[in-house]
C-alpha positions as CSV (number, residue, x, y, z in Angstrom):
1,M,10.2,-45.5,-54.7
2,K,7.0,-44.6,-53.5
3,I,6.5,-42.4,-50.4
4,K,3.9,-43.9,-48.0
5,I,1.7,-41.1,-46.3
6,P,-0.1,-42.2,-43.3
7,S,-3.7,-42.7,-43.6
8,Y,-4.5,-40.1,-40.9
9,F,-2.7,-37.2,-43.2
10,K,-5.1,-38.2,-45.8
11,N,-7.9,-37.2,-43.6
12,I,-9.1,-33.9,-44.9
13,Y,-10.1,-32.7,-41.0
14,I,-6.7,-33.6,-39.9
15,I,-5.2,-31.3,-42.6
16,I,-7.6,-28.6,-41.7
17,L,-7.0,-28.8,-37.9
18,L,-2.9,-28.9,-38.8
19,F,-3.0,-25.7,-41.0
20,F,-5.3,-24.0,-38.1
21,I,-3.1,-25.1,-35.3
22,V,0.3,-23.8,-37.6
23,W,-1.7,-20.4,-38.4
24,M,-2.8,-19.7,-34.9
25,V,0.8,-20.1,-33.4
26,F,3.1,-18.4,-35.8
27,F,0.6,-16.4,-38.5
28,D,-2.5,-14.9,-37.0
29,S,-2.0,-11.3,-35.4
30,N,-3.0,-12.8,-32.1
31,S,-0.7,-15.8,-32.2
32,T,0.5,-17.3,-29.5
33,L,4.0,-15.7,-30.1
34,V,2.5,-12.2,-29.7
35,H,0.7,-13.3,-26.8
36,L,4.0,-14.5,-24.8
37,E,5.5,-11.4,-25.7
38,L,2.4,-9.0,-24.2
39,N,2.5,-11.3,-21.0
40,E,6.1,-10.4,-20.6
41,Q,5.8,-6.8,-21.0
42,I,2.8,-7.3,-18.7
43,D,4.8,-8.7,-16.0
44,E,7.3,-6.0,-16.3
45,L,4.9,-3.3,-16.0
46,N,3.3,-4.8,-12.9
47,K,6.9,-4.9,-11.2
48,E,7.3,-1.2,-12.1
49,T,3.7,-0.5,-10.5
50,E,5.1,-2.3,-7.2
51,Y,8.3,-0.3,-7.4
52,F,6.8,3.1,-8.0
53,K,4.0,2.4,-5.4
54,N,6.9,1.8,-2.8
55,E,8.2,4.9,-3.6
56,I,5.4,6.9,-3.4
57,I,5.2,5.4,0.4
58,K,8.8,6.2,1.1
59,D,8.0,9.8,-0.2
60,K,5.0,10.2,1.7
61,I,7.1,9.1,4.9
62,E,9.7,11.7,4.1
63,L,6.7,14.8,3.5
64,S,5.1,14.1,6.8
65,K,8.6,14.6,8.3
66,I,9.5,17.7,6.4
67,Q,5.6,19.3,7.6
68,S,7.1,20.3,10.7
69,D,9.4,23.4,11.2
70,S,12.3,21.3,12.9
71,G,11.4,18.3,10.5
72,L,12.4,20.8,7.8
73,E,15.2,22.3,9.4
74,K,16.9,18.7,9.7
75,Y,16.2,17.9,6.0
76,A,17.8,21.3,5.0
77,R,21.2,20.7,6.9
78,E,21.3,17.1,6.2
79,E,20.0,16.8,2.2
80,L,20.6,20.5,1.1
81,F,24.0,21.0,3.2
82,M,22.4,24.7,4.2
83,K,23.2,26.5,7.5
84,K,22.0,29.5,9.5
85,E,23.6,33.0,9.2
86,N,26.9,33.4,11.2
87,E,27.2,29.5,11.5
88,D,30.2,27.3,11.1
89,I,29.9,23.7,10.0
90,F,32.9,21.4,10.9
91,I,33.1,18.2,8.6
92,I,34.8,15.1,10.7
93,E,35.9,12.2,8.4
94,F,37.0,9.1,10.0
95,D,39.5,7.2,8.5
96,S,38.4,3.2,8.9
97,S,41.7,1.5,7.8
98,N,43.8,3.4,10.9
99,V,40.8,2.7,13.7
100,K,42.1,0.3,16.4
101,N,39.5,-2.1,17.6
């Protein structure tokens, strides 16, 4: 029994075209698969860039608050838990489960 090959597969141009497509998709150093991976990396890096831009904006706002003496003192007390000499600090904790509305 003979296998019939369609006539368009006998055409040399079609064979070369198919070979070229397979080569470009899978085997070439600039293949489509590599481009897809690189596009994913570009998207991730763009997201990271946006995140860091937002963090820079937040840090600039915090820095502008700390520039004044009162802002610096507030920051030192709230974030670094510092206190002045001869000063007592009382920490009051509320138990939210026993609070009646």
